[in-house]
N, C-alpha and C positions, 0 to 999 in steps of 0.2 A: 278331570283336569285336562286342559288343552295340550296337544302335542307341541313341543317347542322345537324350533329350528335354529341353527346357529348362523348368524350373519356377520360378515366383516364389513365395517363401514368406517368412514372418516368423520371424526367429531372434533371441531375446532382445529383442524389440521393434524390431528393425531389418529392413528389407526385404533379402532376399538372392535371388540368382539361382543356381539349381543345375542342373547337367547330370547327369541320372540315367537309368539304364536302367529299363525298366518294372518289373523285379523289385525294384530298389532303391526306386523310388517307392512301390510297393505296401507294402514293408516299413516305410516311414516314414509310411504312412497318407495319401499324397497321392492326389488324384483327377485326372481329366482336366480338371476346371475350373481346376486349379492350373497347367496348362500354359500356356506363352506361345505363342500361335499367331496367325499372320497379322499380326504387328506389322511395321511397316516401320522401317528404320533411321532414326535422326534425321538430318535434313538438316545438312550441314556449315555452320557459321556463316559469314556473309559476312565478308570481310576488313574490319576496322574501321580499319585504318591510314590516316591521312590522307596525301595526296600531299605530298611535301617541297616547301617553298616555293623559289622560284627563287633568292632571296638570303636565307639564314638570318640574316645579320647585320642586315639591314634590319628584320626582324620582332621583334628583341629589345628 
């Protein structure tokens, strides 16, 4: 199986992320500068849920 690289491109005005082999990328005119490289995954959001009150009826 061919190694796939990740490319960020614009399709019909919208950003798109593609996984393509080197041959497919070359056929579509993509360059190495279009590759996504060295990006870190986004940090998971912190839990925004508030702690439950001790007596819910008293807070209403």
